[in-house]
C-alpha positions as CSV (number, residue, x, y, z in Angstrom):
1,M,222.0,77.5,24.6
2,A,222.9,80.1,27.3
3,K,219.5,81.0,29.5
4,S,218.3,84.5,29.2
5,G,217.9,86.9,32.0
6,K,214.3,86.9,32.2
7,T,212.1,84.8,34.6
8,R,209.6,82.6,33.4
9,L,206.3,83.7,33.9
10,V,204.0,81.0,35.6
11,A,200.3,81.8,36.4
12,D,198.8,82.0,40.2
13,R,196.5,79.2,40.9
14,R,193.1,80.9,41.8
15,R,189.9,79.4,43.2
16,S,186.8,80.0,41.1
17,A,184.7,82.6,43.1
18,P,181.2,81.4,44.5
19,A,177.9,81.9,42.9
20,A,175.9,84.6,44.5
21,K,173.3,83.3,46.7
22,P,169.8,84.4,46.5
23,A,168.6,87.5,48.5
24,A,165.8,85.8,50.5
25,T,168.4,82.9,51.7
26,T,170.5,85.9,52.8
27,R,167.9,87.5,55.0
28,K,166.8,84.3,56.8
29,A,170.7,83.6,57.4
30,S,171.0,87.0,58.9
31,A,168.0,86.5,61.0
32,R,169.3,83.3,62.3
33,R,172.5,85.1,63.2
34,R,170.5,88.0,65.0
35,K,168.3,85.3,66.9
36,A,171.2,83.4,67.9
37,A,173.2,86.5,69.2
38,P,171.3,87.7,72.1
39,K,170.4,91.1,72.1
40,R,171.9,93.4,74.4
41,R,169.4,95.5,76.5
42,G,170.2,98.2,78.7
43,P,168.6,99.2,82.1
44,L,165.8,100.9,80.5
45,G,165.1,98.1,78.0
46,W,164.7,95.6,80.8
47,L,162.3,98.1,82.6
48,I,160.1,98.1,79.6
49,W,160.0,94.9,78.5
50,P,157.5,93.3,81.0
51,F,155.0,96.2,79.8
52,R,155.7,95.3,76.2
53,M,154.9,91.7,77.1
54,L,151.7,92.6,78.6
55,I,150.8,94.7,76.0
56,R,151.2,92.1,73.3
57,V,149.1,89.6,75.6
58,G,146.6,92.0,76.3
59,W,146.1,93.0,72.5
60,A,146.0,89.2,71.6
61,L,143.2,88.3,74.1
62,S,141.3,91.7,73.5
63,W,140.9,90.9,69.7
64,R,140.3,87.4,70.5
65,G,137.8,87.9,73.1
66,A,136.0,90.7,71.0
67,L,135.5,88.2,68.4
68,V,134.1,85.8,70.8
69,V,131.7,88.4,72.4
70,L,130.8,89.7,68.9
71,A,129.9,85.9,67.9
72,I,127.6,85.6,71.2
73,L,126.0,89.1,70.5
74,T,125.1,88.1,66.9
75,A,123.8,84.8,67.8
76,A,121.9,86.3,70.7
77,T,120.5,88.9,68.5
78,F,119.3,86.5,65.9
79,Y,117.7,84.5,68.6
80,N,115.7,87.0,69.8
81,Y,114.9,88.3,66.3
82,A,113.2,84.8,65.7
83,R,111.3,84.9,68.9
84,I,109.7,88.6,68.6
85,P,106.2,88.6,67.4
86,D,104.5,91.2,65.2
87,M,104.0,94.9,66.4
88,A,100.2,94.6,66.8
89,T,100.7,91.7,69.1
90,L,103.3,93.4,71.1
91,A,101.3,96.6,71.6
92,D,98.9,95.1,74.0
93,G,100.9,92.8,76.2
94,R,98.6,92.9,79.3
95,A,98.1,90.0,81.7
96,R,94.5,91.3,82.4
97,G,92.1,93.2,81.1
98,S,90.2,96.4,82.0
99,V,87.0,97.3,83.8
100,T,85.4,100.8,83.0
101,L,82.8,101.6,85.3
102,Q,79.8,103.8,84.4
103,D,77.3,105.5,86.5
104,R,73.5,105.2,86.0
105,S,73.5,107.7,83.1
106,G,76.3,105.8,81.2
107,E,79.1,108.2,82.3
108,T,82.5,106.9,83.2
109,F,83.5,107.5,86.8
110,A,86.1,104.8,87.7
111,W,88.3,102.6,85.8
112,R,90.0,99.3,87.4
113,G,92.5,96.9,85.8
114,D,94.8,97.7,82.9
115,N,93.2,100.2,80.3
116,F,94.2,99.9,76.9
117,G,93.0,102.6,74.6
118,G,93.7,100.4,71.5
119,L,96.5,100.4,69.1
120,V,98.0,103.6,68.1
121,T,101.1,104.4,66.0
122,T,103.2,107.5,65.6
123,D,101.1,108.8,62.6
124,S,97.8,108.6,64.7
125,V,99.0,110.4,67.9
126,S,99.5,114.1,68.2
127,P,102.7,115.2,67.0
128,Y,103.4,117.1,70.2
129,L,103.2,113.8,72.0
130,R,105.8,112.1,69.9
131,D,108.3,115.1,70.1
132,A,107.4,115.0,73.9
133,V,108.5,111.4,74.2
134,I,111.7,112.0,72.1
135,A,112.8,115.0,74.1
136,S,112.4,113.5,77.4
137,E,113.3,110.2,77.0
138,D,116.0,109.7,74.0
139,K,116.8,112.8,72.0
140,R,119.2,110.6,69.8
141,F,116.5,108.1,69.1
142,Y,116.7,108.3,65.4
143,R,120.4,108.4,65.4
144,H,121.6,105.2,67.4
145,I,121.2,101.4,66.7
146,G,119.2,100.6,69.7
147,V,121.9,101.3,72.3
148,S,123.7,104.5,73.3
149,P,127.4,104.0,74.8
150,R,127.5,108.0,75.6
151,G,124.1,107.6,77.0
152,I,124.9,105.0,79.3
153,A,128.6,106.6,80.2
154,G,126.5,109.9,81.0
155,A,124.3,107.9,83.3
156,I,127.0,106.0,85.3
157,R,128.6,109.4,85.7
158,T,125.6,111.1,86.9
159,N,124.7,108.1,89.4
160,L,128.2,107.9,90.7
161,A,128.3,111.7,91.3
162,A,125.1,111.4,93.1
163,G,126.6,108.9,95.5
164,R,124.5,106.0,93.8
165,G,125.7,102.8,92.3
166,P,126.7,103.1,88.8
167,L,123.3,101.6,87.4
168,S,121.1,102.8,90.4
169,G,118.9,105.7,89.4
170,N,119.6,106.9,85.9
171,G,120.0,103.9,83.5
172,G,121.0,105.8,80.4
173,S,118.5,103.3,78.4
174,T,117.2,104.2,74.9
175,I,113.6,104.0,73.9
176,T,114.4,100.8,72.2
177,Q,116.0,99.5,75.6
178,Q,112.9,100.8,77.3
179,V,110.8,98.8,74.9
180,A,113.0,95.6,75.9
181,K,112.2,96.2,79.5
182,L,108.5,96.5,78.8
183,L,108.4,93.5,76.8
184,C,110.4,91.8,79.7
185,L,112.8,90.6,77.0
186,G,110.1,88.6,75.4
187,N,108.7,86.7,78.5
188,D,105.3,87.0,79.5
189,W,104.0,86.9,83.2
190,D,101.8,84.1,84.1
191,Q,100.4,82.9,87.6
192,T,102.7,79.8,87.7
193,L,105.7,81.9,88.2
194,G,105.1,82.0,91.9
195,M,104.8,86.1,91.9
196,T,102.3,88.7,91.3
197,E,102.2,90.7,88.1
198,A,103.5,93.9,89.8
199,E,106.3,91.9,91.2
200,F,107.0,90.3,87.9
201,E,107.2,94.1,86.2
202,A,109.4,95.4,89.0
203,D,111.8,92.4,88.2
204,C,111.6,92.9,84.5
205,R,112.5,96.6,85.3
206,A,115.6,95.8,87.7
207,G,118.8,97.5,86.8
208,S,121.0,94.9,87.4
209,V,124.4,94.6,85.2
210,W,123.2,91.2,83.9
211,R,119.8,92.5,83.0
212,K,121.6,95.3,81.0
213,M,123.6,92.7,79.4
214,K,120.5,90.8,78.2
215,E,119.0,94.1,77.1
216,I,121.4,94.8,74.5
217,P,121.0,91.9,72.1
218,Y,117.1,92.2,72.5
219,A,117.4,96.1,71.6
220,L,119.4,95.2,68.6
221,A,117.1,92.5,67.6
222,L,114.1,94.9,68.0
223,E,116.2,97.5,65.7
224,A,116.5,94.9,63.2
225,K,112.9,93.8,63.5
226,F,111.1,96.9,63.3
227,S,111.7,100.6,61.9
228,K,112.3,103.6,64.4
229,D,108.6,104.8,64.1
230,E,107.4,101.0,64.8
231,I,109.7,100.8,67.9
232,L,108.2,104.2,69.2
233,S,104.7,102.9,68.3
234,I,105.3,99.9,70.6
235,Y,106.4,102.2,73.5
236,L,103.3,104.4,73.0
237,N,101.1,101.3,73.4
238,R,103.0,99.4,76.0
239,A,104.0,102.1,78.7
240,Y,102.2,102.5,81.9
241,L,101.1,105.8,82.8
242,G,99.5,105.5,86.2
243,A,95.9,105.2,87.3
244,G,95.7,101.7,85.5
245,A,96.4,103.4,82.1
246,R,98.5,101.4,79.8
247,G,99.4,103.1,76.6
248,F,99.1,106.8,75.9
249,A,95.7,106.6,74.4
250,A,94.2,105.0,77.6
251,A,96.1,107.8,79.6
252,S,94.7,110.6,77.4
253,Q,91.2,109.4,77.8
254,R,91.9,108.6,81.6
255,Y,93.0,112.0,82.5
256,F,91.8,114.6,79.6
257,G,88.9,112.5,78.6
258,K,89.8,113.1,74.6
259,S,91.5,111.1,72.2
260,V,95.5,110.9,72.2
261,A,95.6,112.5,68.3
262,R,93.9,115.8,69.6
263,V,96.2,116.4,73.0
264,N,98.1,120.0,72.8
265,A,101.4,120.5,73.6
266,A,100.8,121.1,77.5
267,E,98.9,117.7,77.7
268,A,101.7,116.0,75.6
269,A,104.1,117.2,78.0
270,M,102.3,116.0,81.0
271,L,101.6,112.5,79.5
272,S,105.4,112.2,78.6
273,G,106.4,113.4,82.1
274,L,104.6,110.3,83.6
275,L,107.0,107.9,82.2
276,P,110.0,108.2,84.9
277,A,107.4,107.4,87.9
278,P,103.6,107.1,86.7
279,S,102.1,106.8,90.2
280,Y,104.2,109.8,91.6
281,Y,103.5,112.2,88.8
282,A,99.9,111.2,88.1
283,P,97.6,114.2,87.8
284,T,95.0,112.6,89.8
285,N,97.4,112.1,92.7
286,D,99.1,115.7,92.7
287,L,97.8,117.9,89.7
288,Q,100.5,120.8,90.5
289,R,103.4,118.1,90.8
290,A,102.3,116.6,87.4
291,R,102.3,120.4,85.8
292,D,105.9,121.0,87.3
293,R,107.1,118.0,85.8
294,A,105.3,118.9,82.1
295,A,107.1,122.2,82.4
296,T,110.3,120.4,82.6
297,V,109.4,118.3,79.4
298,L,108.3,121.6,77.7
299,R,111.8,123.2,78.2
300,L,113.5,120.2,76.8
301,M,111.2,120.4,73.8
302,R,112.2,124.0,73.4
303,D,115.6,123.4,73.7
304,Q,115.8,120.7,71.1
305,G,113.9,122.9,68.6
306,L,110.7,120.7,68.9
307,L,108.6,123.7,70.0
308,T,108.8,127.1,68.8
309,T,108.9,130.3,71.4
310,A,105.5,131.1,71.0
311,E,103.9,127.2,71.4
312,F,106.4,127.1,74.5
313,T,104.9,130.4,76.1
314,Q,101.4,129.3,75.2
315,A,101.8,125.9,76.9
316,M,103.3,127.4,79.9
317,E,100.7,129.8,80.4
318,T,97.7,127.4,79.9
319,P,99.0,124.2,81.5
320,A,97.2,120.8,81.2
321,S,93.9,120.3,83.4
322,L,92.0,117.0,84.2
323,S,88.7,116.2,82.6
324,P,85.7,116.4,84.7
325,A,85.5,112.9,85.2
326,A,89.0,112.6,86.3
327,R,88.9,115.7,88.5
328,Q,85.9,114.6,90.4
329,D,87.6,111.4,91.5
330,T,84.5,110.1,93.0
331,G,82.9,106.9,94.0
332,G,86.1,104.9,94.6
333,Y,84.6,102.9,97.6
334,F,81.4,102.1,95.5
335,A,83.7,100.9,92.7
336,D,85.5,98.6,94.8
337,W,82.4,97.4,96.3
338,V,81.0,96.6,92.6
339,M,84.1,95.1,91.6
340,S,84.2,92.7,95.0
341,D,80.7,92.0,94.4
342,A,80.6,90.7,90.8
343,P,82.1,87.5,89.7
344,D,85.8,87.6,89.5
345,F,86.4,86.3,86.2
346,L,84.4,89.3,84.8
347,T,85.9,91.8,86.9
348,S,89.3,91.7,89.0
349,E,90.6,88.5,87.1
350,T,89.2,89.4,83.6
351,T,91.7,89.3,80.7
352,E,88.8,90.9,78.5
353,D,88.0,94.7,78.5
354,V,84.9,94.8,80.4
355,I,82.3,97.8,80.6
356,V,80.2,97.8,83.9
357,R,77.1,100.0,84.1
358,T,76.1,100.6,87.8
359,T,73.5,102.1,90.0
360,L,75.6,105.0,91.2
361,D,74.2,108.7,91.0
362,K,77.2,111.0,90.6
363,D,75.1,113.9,91.9
364,I,73.9,111.9,94.8
365,Q,77.5,110.6,95.5
366,A,78.8,114.2,95.5
367,A,76.2,115.1,97.9
368,A,77.0,112.4,100.5
369,E,80.7,113.4,100.4
370,G,80.1,117.0,100.6
371,A,78.0,116.7,103.5
372,L,80.4,114.4,105.2
373,E,83.1,116.9,104.6
374,W,81.2,119.9,105.7
375,V,79.8,118.3,108.9
376,F,83.2,117.2,110.2
377,E,84.7,120.8,109.3
378,E,82.2,122.6,110.7
379,K,80.9,120.6,113.8
380,V,83.6,118.2,114.7
381,R,86.8,119.3,116.5
382,A,89.7,119.9,114.2
383,G,92.1,116.9,114.1
384,S,89.7,114.2,115.0
385,E,90.4,110.9,113.6
386,A,86.6,109.6,114.2
387,Q,85.4,107.8,110.9
388,A,82.0,107.9,109.4
389,A,80.4,106.0,106.5
390,I,77.5,106.8,104.4
391,V,75.0,104.9,102.0
392,V,72.2,106.0,99.9
393,M,70.0,103.7,98.0
394,S,66.6,103.3,96.6
395,A,63.7,101.4,97.8
396,D,64.6,98.4,95.7
397,G,68.0,98.3,96.9
398,A,69.8,100.2,94.2
399,V,72.9,102.0,95.7
400,R,73.2,105.5,94.6
401,A,76.1,106.4,96.6
402,M,78.8,105.2,99.2
403,V,81.1,106.7,101.2
404,G,83.5,104.3,103.0
405,G,85.1,106.8,105.5
406,R,87.5,109.7,105.8
407,N,90.8,109.8,104.0
408,L,93.0,110.0,106.9
409,R,97.0,110.1,106.3
410,G,96.3,108.6,103.0
411,G,95.3,105.1,104.7
412,G,94.1,102.3,102.6
413,Q,90.7,101.7,101.0
414,F,89.0,100.0,104.2
415,N,85.6,100.1,103.3
416,R,83.4,101.1,106.5
417,A,80.0,100.9,104.7
418,T,80.6,97.2,103.7
419,Q,83.5,95.8,105.7
420,A,83.3,97.3,109.2
421,V,81.1,95.0,111.4
422,R,79.7,96.9,114.3
423,Q,77.0,96.6,117.1
424,T,73.8,98.3,115.7
425,G,72.4,99.6,119.0
426,S,69.1,100.9,119.2
427,S,69.0,101.3,115.2
428,F,67.9,97.5,115.3
429,K,64.8,98.3,117.3
430,P,62.5,98.7,113.9
431,F,62.8,94.9,113.5
432,V,61.1,94.3,116.9
433,Y,58.2,96.5,116.0
434,A,58.1,95.1,112.8
435,A,57.6,91.7,114.1
436,A,55.0,93.0,116.8
437,L,53.1,94.9,114.0
438,D,52.9,91.7,111.7
439,L,51.6,89.5,114.5
440,G,48.6,92.1,115.2
441,W,49.9,94.7,117.1
442,R,49.0,98.2,116.3
443,F,51.1,101.4,116.1
444,D,48.8,102.7,119.1
445,S,48.9,99.6,121.2
446,T,50.4,99.8,124.5
447,V,53.5,98.1,126.3
448,L,54.8,98.5,129.7
449,D,58.0,100.5,130.3
450,S,58.9,99.5,133.7
451,E,61.8,97.8,135.5
452,L,62.4,94.5,134.0
453,A,64.4,91.7,135.3
454,I,65.0,88.3,133.0
455,D,67.0,85.4,134.0
456,V,69.6,84.3,131.6
457,P,71.2,81.0,132.1
458,G,74.7,81.3,132.5
459,S,74.6,85.0,132.7
460,G,72.4,85.9,135.6
461,T,69.7,88.5,135.6
462,Y,69.2,90.9,132.8
463,S,67.8,94.1,133.6
464,P,67.6,97.0,130.9
465,S,67.4,100.4,131.7
466,N,66.5,103.6,129.7
467,Y,68.8,106.1,128.3
468,T,67.4,108.5,130.9
469,N,67.3,106.3,133.7
470,Q,63.7,106.6,134.1
471,F,60.7,104.5,133.2
472,Y,57.3,105.7,131.5
473,G,54.7,103.1,132.4
474,E,52.2,102.3,129.9
475,V,53.3,103.8,126.5
476,S,52.3,103.4,122.9
477,L,54.4,101.3,120.6
478,T,54.9,104.5,118.5
479,D,56.1,106.3,121.8
480,A,58.2,103.6,122.7
481,L,60.1,103.6,119.6
482,A,60.0,107.4,119.0
483,R,61.7,107.8,122.7
484,S,63.8,104.6,122.0
485,L,62.8,103.1,125.2
486,N,65.0,100.1,126.1
487,A,62.7,98.4,128.8
488,A,59.5,98.7,126.7
489,T,61.3,97.3,123.7
490,V,63.0,94.3,125.6
491,R,59.6,93.5,127.1
492,L,57.8,93.7,123.5
493,S,60.4,91.2,122.2
494,E,60.1,88.9,124.9
495,N,56.1,88.6,124.2
496,V,56.5,88.3,120.3
497,G,59.2,85.8,121.0
498,R,63.1,86.2,120.2
499,D,63.0,83.8,117.7
500,V,60.3,85.8,115.5
501,V,62.3,88.8,115.9
502,R,65.5,87.1,115.0
503,T,63.7,85.5,111.7
504,V,62.3,89.0,110.8
505,A,65.6,90.8,110.6
506,E,67.2,87.9,109.0
507,Q,64.7,87.9,106.1
508,F,64.9,91.8,105.8
509,G,68.8,91.0,105.2
510,I,70.8,91.0,108.2
511,R,73.2,88.3,107.4
512,S,75.3,88.5,110.6
513,D,75.0,86.1,113.5
514,L,72.1,87.4,116.0
515,A,72.2,87.5,119.6
516,Q,70.5,84.5,121.6
517,G,69.5,86.5,124.7
518,P,66.9,89.2,125.3
519,A,69.6,92.1,124.7
520,L,68.8,90.9,120.8
521,A,66.2,93.8,120.9
522,L,68.8,96.4,121.9
523,G,71.1,95.8,119.0
524,V,74.0,93.9,120.7
525,S,74.4,92.0,117.4
526,E,76.8,93.2,114.8
527,S,76.2,94.1,111.2
528,T,77.5,96.2,108.4
529,L,76.1,99.9,107.3
530,L,75.2,98.3,104.0
531,E,73.0,95.5,105.4
532,M,71.2,98.0,107.9
533,T,70.4,100.6,105.0
534,G,69.3,97.7,102.9
535,A,66.9,96.3,105.6
536,Y,65.5,99.9,106.0
537,A,64.6,100.0,102.4
538,G,62.6,97.0,103.0
539,I,60.5,98.8,105.5
540,L,60.1,101.8,102.8
541,N,59.1,99.5,100.1
542,G,56.1,98.1,101.9
543,G,57.6,95.1,103.7
544,T,59.6,93.4,100.9
545,S,63.4,92.4,101.7
546,V,66.1,93.7,99.2
547,T,69.4,92.7,98.4
548,P,71.6,95.9,97.8
549,Y,73.0,95.8,94.7
550,G,75.3,98.2,92.4
551,L,75.9,96.5,89.0
552,T,73.1,96.6,86.4
553,S,74.9,95.1,83.5
554,L,77.9,94.0,82.3
555,S,79.6,93.8,78.6
556,L,82.6,93.5,76.6
557,R,84.1,96.4,75.2
558,G,83.0,96.7,71.6
559,E,80.3,94.1,71.7
560,D,76.4,95.0,71.9
561,G,75.3,92.1,74.0
562,S,75.5,92.0,77.7
563,L,77.1,89.2,79.6
564,L,75.5,89.6,82.8
565,D,72.2,92.1,83.9
566,H,71.0,92.6,87.2
567,E,66.9,93.6,87.2
568,G,66.7,94.8,90.8
569,G,67.1,93.7,94.6
570,L,63.8,93.0,95.3
571,G,63.2,89.7,97.3
572,E,60.3,87.9,99.4
573,R,57.8,89.5,101.6
574,V,58.5,89.9,105.1
575,I,55.9,91.5,106.8
576,T,52.4,92.9,105.5
577,E,52.1,96.1,103.8
578,D,49.8,97.5,106.4
579,A,52.6,96.7,109.1
580,A,55.0,98.3,107.0
581,R,52.8,101.4,106.8
582,Q,52.5,101.5,110.4
583,L,55.8,101.2,111.2
584,V,56.8,104.1,108.8
585,Y,54.6,106.2,110.6
586,M,56.0,105.1,113.7
587,M,59.7,105.8,112.5
588,S,58.5,109.3,111.1
589,R,57.6,110.1,115.0
590,V,61.1,109.4,115.7
591,V,62.1,112.4,113.4
592,A,59.3,114.8,114.2
593,A,59.3,114.3,118.0
594,G,61.6,111.8,119.2
595,T,65.4,111.1,119.5
596,G,66.1,111.9,115.9
597,T,64.9,115.5,115.6
598,R,68.2,116.7,114.2
599,A,67.8,114.7,111.0
600,A,64.4,116.9,110.4
601,L,64.7,118.2,106.7
602,P,63.9,121.5,105.6
603,G,60.6,122.3,104.2
604,D,58.5,120.2,106.1
605,R,59.7,117.3,103.7
606,P,58.5,114.3,105.7
607,A,61.0,111.8,106.8
608,A,61.4,109.0,109.0
609,G,64.4,106.8,110.6
610,K,65.8,105.5,113.9
611,T,68.8,106.5,116.0
612,G,71.2,104.0,117.3
613,T,73.9,104.2,119.9
614,T,75.8,101.2,121.4
615,Q,77.3,100.9,124.9
616,A,80.0,103.4,125.8
617,A,79.0,105.3,122.7
618,R,81.5,103.2,120.6
619,D,79.2,103.1,117.5
620,A,76.5,105.9,116.7
621,W,73.9,105.5,113.9
622,F,71.1,107.2,112.1
623,I,69.5,105.5,109.3
624,G,66.3,106.7,107.7
625,F,64.5,107.4,104.5
626,T,62.2,109.8,102.6
627,G,59.8,108.7,100.1
628,D,62.5,108.7,97.4
629,Y,65.7,107.2,99.1
630,V,67.1,105.3,102.0
631,A,70.2,106.7,103.7
632,G,72.4,105.2,106.6
633,V,75.1,106.9,108.4
634,W,77.8,105.3,110.9
635,M,80.2,107.1,113.0
636,G,82.9,105.6,115.4
637,Y,86.5,104.9,115.5
638,D,88.3,102.0,113.9
639,D,89.8,100.9,117.0
640,N,86.5,101.0,118.9
641,T,87.6,104.1,120.9
642,P,84.3,105.6,122.5
643,L,83.0,108.6,121.1
644,T,83.0,111.8,123.0
645,G,79.5,113.3,123.5
646,V,78.0,111.7,120.4
647,T,74.9,109.7,120.1
648,G,73.0,108.4,116.9
649,G,70.6,111.5,117.5
650,G,73.6,113.9,117.3
651,L,76.3,114.1,114.5
652,P,75.0,111.1,112.5
653,A,71.5,112.5,112.6
654,E,73.1,115.8,111.4
655,I,75.2,113.9,108.3
656,W,72.2,112.3,107.4
657,R,70.2,115.5,107.3
658,E,73.0,117.4,105.2
659,T,73.1,114.5,102.9
660,M,69.5,114.2,102.1
661,A,68.8,118.0,102.2
662,R,71.5,118.1,99.4
663,V,70.1,115.0,97.4
664,H,66.5,116.5,97.4
665,D,67.4,120.0,96.9
666,G,64.8,121.4,94.2
667,A,63.3,118.2,93.9
668,P,59.5,117.4,94.3
669,V,58.1,116.2,97.7
670,T,57.4,112.6,97.9
671,P,55.2,111.5,100.7
672,L,56.0,108.7,103.0
673,P,54.0,105.5,102.4
674,M,52.6,105.4,105.7
675,I,49.1,105.3,107.7
676,D,47.4,108.5,108.5
677,P,46.1,108.0,112.0
678,P,43.4,110.5,112.4
679,R,41.5,108.8,109.6
680,E,42.6,105.1,110.2
681,A,42.6,104.9,114.2
682,R,40.6,102.1,115.3
683,P,39.8,100.6,118.7
684,V,42.7,98.9,120.2
685,P,42.2,95.0,120.0
686,Q,42.8,92.9,122.6
687,Q,46.7,91.4,122.9
688,P,48.9,89.7,125.1
689,Q,49.7,91.2,128.4
690,P,53.0,92.4,129.0
691,A,55.2,90.4,131.8
692,P,54.6,91.8,135.3
693,Q,57.0,94.3,136.5
694,Q,60.2,93.0,138.5
695,Q,59.5,89.4,137.8
696,A,62.4,87.0,137.5
697,P,62.5,85.1,135.5
698,A,60.0,86.5,133.1
699,R,56.6,85.1,133.1
700,Q,56.1,82.4,130.6
701,P,52.8,82.5,128.7
702,D,50.1,80.3,129.8
703,I,48.6,77.5,127.4
704,A,45.9,79.9,126.1
705,E,48.5,82.6,125.0
706,R,50.7,79.8,123.5
707,I,47.8,78.3,121.4
708,L,46.8,82.0,120.5
709,M,50.5,82.8,119.4
710,D,50.6,79.3,117.3
711,V,47.5,80.4,115.9
712,L,48.8,83.9,114.8
713,G,52.2,82.4,113.8
714,G,50.3,80.0,111.2
715,I,48.3,83.0,109.9
716,F,51.3,85.4,109.3
717,G,54.0,82.4,108.7
718,R,55.8,82.6,111.8
719,N,57.2,79.9,114.0
């Protein structure tokens, strides 16, 4: 069969189409291909690439580091939270207590230690005070969480602009952070730390970076533990505000004499203004400076809407004033002496709040301070650096006033009435005459005032002379004391016996070592003004020794019972009452017609005393008494520079007169406890004869005289 012309159709051989792959697999494959093929970078890409890597590394480290810091901060916050006690415990964190000193009438005149006025809260203080603290210390206090980054940044900027270190000066601390400082991050001071309490507190307030870092978790813990008002209450109770005041309650009483709930806007601003520098802004140091600082706080309160315009104007026109007690600022030397004289564990080292009742009379204290100031202003050349001290006491040794010196160039509180040990000069002579009178001599007995030569082993011949360089022959004991005759006094001392004179002086209260030689009679020994004044008090009270004292009772605040009482300073009898009455009369002649006439008081008020001037006039004294009080005055230079033209009968006598005139102003006249010679004069009894003139060594008493002296010594209790 013939083939047709059509070609045979044959189907093409085709591969079957592969199955579609999943999209995810496709993306991975594409990614692998992109990774395998190096990306081409242009020049700009190569420049940017290192920075991109740094950013990636920095970011990785940052968020990981932030997590670590957050973990540490959280742990530290929880740790501090667990350690923080309750608010009442934190409010009074003093390591020692306070001592409040009251005068004889019960009025407070001085504070020592750390005074705490009791726990207060934001509800129990004046609203003005709360607002003043917020305005001046932390205006965002109620809005932050305990730390203010904005405040810290602003403080750093301010410090750097002022040329200080970033954390030197303004620290930008919130009130919460300041509380953390006050609490010393939960650590308390104790004596085993090897630093004083002041050094410990200074270390707590140090503005180091490490200190700031530790403050943050503690501040956060405080915010977690307490409410804002409780944190502010801790601050109000814990802050130091100068003059020994811890907390605003104590400061309000210290400066204004009123409750912290009653302070007005001006007073609140002054108290708040103390916070940056309590001692510098303390109104007791500089009232005007404290007022200027308070004005700044008032302006802040006005600008923040915490004071109306009317309140601001009134506060500016009537600035805060100190209370009479704070303004008087008297009795500081006396207060320091009482603190040093009382038991340490009840005063300077007390951990309790103590009330000390004292013998101080604020009127007498003011009289003594005023008299000293007046004499130096009116009768001493301008610019003189001479010092003076005054002590006034009752006849039983109760100290009524004490001035320890003049405040020159803000020097320390060196108390020249109690701490300066100086030669006494002729103010020692009454003890020579007291010994003689107690052994039977009389006020009108006579003694020879003439040249005298005494051989002193190891020193040669001792020959005292009088101030006038003249001798007066036979003189009465009264005349010899009134004219302060040296030769007569030494001769009397030698006849009476130096040991007897020394014993009488010691029994009257002179505690310092007394000279062994014949110059003992002329006051070459040293003593303090307080000792000498106390010894003269024994003469006034009839011959009984006294121990000067200033503390009458001591008790704990809030308790009725007394821990310590002092009934008086009277001791043992030293000389007979008759001898004392004769000696008072003899000393009255010193003021009436002797070396102390410039001490005579107005209105014919009777007074008695004795002048004293040491070698080269390095010390000048006048110590005397009326029927009511004994007063002692010392004058000299701290470095022993001789006084120019000053003797005990000069400026010291005038200071004494001005002091006692003010003390007795308007008071009735009290007679001196002394003999009245016209009615009591008797024939002069036989007595030992004085040593012959110009004999060296001095004649020793014969056996009859020694027997007589032994008999008299046995009768009158003398060796």
